[in-house]
Structures are given as C-alpha cells and as structure tokens.
N, C-alpha and C positions, 0 to 999 in steps of 0.2 A: 343527437337528439338534445332538444332543450329541456331544461328543468322546469319544474312548476314555477319557480321564482321569476324566470325569464318570461313564461308565458303571461303570468299575472302582470308583470311590468308592461308588456306589450299591450294587454287588454285595457289596463287603466291608462296608459298613454293615448291610446286610440279614443277612449271614452272622453277623457279631459279635452282632447283636440276637437271632438265633435260638439261637445258642450261650449267651448270658446266660440266655434263657428256659429253655433245657434244664438249665442248672446250677441255676436257682432251683427248678424242678419236682423235679430229683433231690435236692436239698437237703431240700425239704419232705417228700418221700416217706419220709425216715427218721422223721418224727413218727408214722408209722403202725406201726413196729416196736416191739413190747413184749418186750424181752429178758427172759430168765429164766435167768441164770447161776447156777452153784453151785460151791462151793469147800468144801475141807476141808484143815486145816492141822494136822498132829501133830508135837509136838516129841519127837524120838526121844532125844536126849541133850543134856545141857549139857556141852559139851567142857571149858570152864573158866569159873569165875566169880571174878574177882580184883580186888583194889584196885590201881590203878596208882600209881607213885611220886608222881604229881601229886596223889593223892587221889581220883581218879575211879574209879567201878565200870566194869568191863568184863565183857561176857558173850559167849561164843561157843557158838551153839546148831547142832544138826543137826536138820533138819526134813524132813517129807514134805509137799509141796504138791501136791494134785490138784484140778484144776478143769475144768469144762466151760463154756467161754465161746463156744461156737459161735453161740449165740442173739444175740451182740453184732454178728455179721457181717451185713451187708446187701450189695446190689450197689454201694453207695456207700461201703464201708468200705475204706480203704487199709491201715491196720494198727491194732493195739490195743497200747499200752503198759500194762504191768501191774507193780505192785510190792507187796510184803509190807512192812507197817510194824508195829513194836511201838508201842503207844499206852498211856500210863499217866500217873497224876496225881502231882504233888508238892506240897509245901507252897506253893513259889513259883509254879507254873504248874498250871493246870487240864487242860492237854493238853501232854504231851511225846509227840513223834512221832519215831521213829528208823526210817529205811528199812533193811531188812535184805536184801532180794534184789529184783531187777528183770528184766525181759525185755520183748522186743518180739515179738509175734505178727504175722507177716506175711500170713497167710492163714487161711481157716476150717479147713482140714485140721489145722493145728497147734494149734487153740484148745481141743482136749481133750487134756490132758496130765497126766502124773504125774512128779514130779522128787524125788529125794533129794539134799538139798544142805546145806552149812553157810551161815550167814549171809555174803553178799558183801560187806556193808558192816559196819564195826565197830559194835557195840551198846554204846555208852558213854554214861554219865550224868555229867554235870558236878556231882560231889558224891558222896556215898555213900548214895544214895537207893534203890538197887536191892535190898537185902537184904530178902527176904520180900515184895517187892513183887508185887502182882496186876497184871496187864496183859492187854491184848487184842491179838491178831494181826488185822490188817485187810489184806484184799486190795483194792487200789485198781485201778481201770482207767480209762484215757482212750482213747476211740474216736476216732481221727483219720480224718475222712472225705476222699473226693477232693474234694468241694466241699461248702461249707457249714460250720456251726460244730462245734466239738469237744463231745463228750458225755463227762462223767465220773461215776462212781459207785463203790460199795464195798460188800464185805460184811465185817461185823465178827464175829469169832469170839472168844467170851469164855472165861474160865475158867482162864487160864494163871497160874503164879506162879513166882517164883524162890526159891531156898533162903534160909534164914535165915543161913547161914554161907558163906564164901568157900571155894572149892575150888581 
C-alpha cells in the first residue's frame, strides 16, 4: 500500500504534466492566427528643428497616430507593446532608429485607437545629419503572450522629410 506522501506526489506530478501540456497547446495555437494590423501616422507640425549647443540636431514633432491592432490579440495574448520610430540613413550608418513614442495595449478593446501627440522621446541625431533628411516612421509591436514565445513585427510608413533649414 502506498502512503499519503506517495499518492500526493503522484497527483501533483500528473497535474503539473497536464498544465505543461496545456501551455504547449496554447502556445502552438498562436501559429494559426494570421494578424492583419493597419496603421497611419501623419506629421501635423514640426514644433522645432534646431541645432543644439553640442552640434547635434534635434526635432520636435506633433503627429496623429491611428491604428487597428485588434487582430494581434488572441486568447493567449497578455498585452502588446508598441512604439513609433523614426528611421533614416546617414553616411556612417545604414540604419539610424530613434524611438519617438510608445505605449502598452493591455486588451483588445484598446487596440483600435487614434492619438494626437508630440514625440515622447527626444528626436536627436549625433551630428548635423537631419537637415533635408528623408525618413520613415515605423510602427513596431511586440506581442507578449501568456505562455510561449514573443512575436514582433512592424509597419513601415514612408515619405517623410525634414526641412532644409533650422526653425
């Protein structure tokens, strides 16, 4: 006859095995989701464009960000982290990426939004490379699941440029 300790150990081992199996199935079920997010970013105003005393360029933008990210949410999604980045090329670097704004979307109900905002983080280039520079605004997202691996993707929006002269 088995003691109480052996029976409890057997029951807990079985429960943990079933829990691990359920987590694996939940994680694998995310592979069947084909998200189709959409986004639009409009630059409404360039608040200032100046050269700092150290010689670096700095830009302040006002923008409208609208997005529908509801298709990123499944029953395994805990939250989605999003950020808008300005991406441009210089002679030294093929990709410069500056984060302008970010947010955490906690639920599907909040995943369709429109926001009018200035850049939350400074748009600074180490040098004077921004005058007349063409750049892209990219909406990045990281889907954080309840179980399983994180998923990241982006939408690149092209056709933006900065003025030739400081303001």
